[in-house]
Residue, then its C-alpha position, 0 to 999 in steps of 0.5 A: m550785678s544780680i541776674l534774675r531768672k524765671y523758674e517754675i517748681m512743680i511740687l507733688l504733696t501728700e494727699e492728706f491736705n485739705d484746702s485750708e491746710l494746702k493754702t497754709w503750706v503754700f503760703n509758708y513756703a512762699k514766705n520762705l522764698r521771700k527771704f531769698n529776695v524772690c519776686d514775681i511769685s505766683v501759685i497755681s494749685r493743680g488739684k488732687h490727682n491719682l498717681s500712675y504708680p504708688i510713690n512712698n505708699c501714696a496713690k494720690g497727690n496734690y499738685i502745686q505749681l510755683n512760678f517766680s524770679s530768682m537769682p540762680k545761686y538760691i535754687n539749691n536752697f529752695s530744693n533743700l527746703l523741699k527735700l527736708d519737708s516730709n509732706v513733699v513726695r516729689f518736686l521738679v525745678f524748671n529753668k524758664g529762662 
């Protein structure tokens, strides 16, 4: 029996992306999520904002919100994909229930 739970990932990307590059990055990441039978994926771009303090010499960043449903055992795989990406400054995974 597979139990799907709802998750939200907030991702802070470097500021170097233009709009088309940002869409391409998000599309590729969403495609990777589909390999793990993720469903109900929604993407919200929260825009480019100044950071309160510099992180890895970045003063601004692009915020992306991903909402999806998945089995809990795959969350570590998603996190590892983000950790390996040099464009990701920070990310946070929320369990929405």
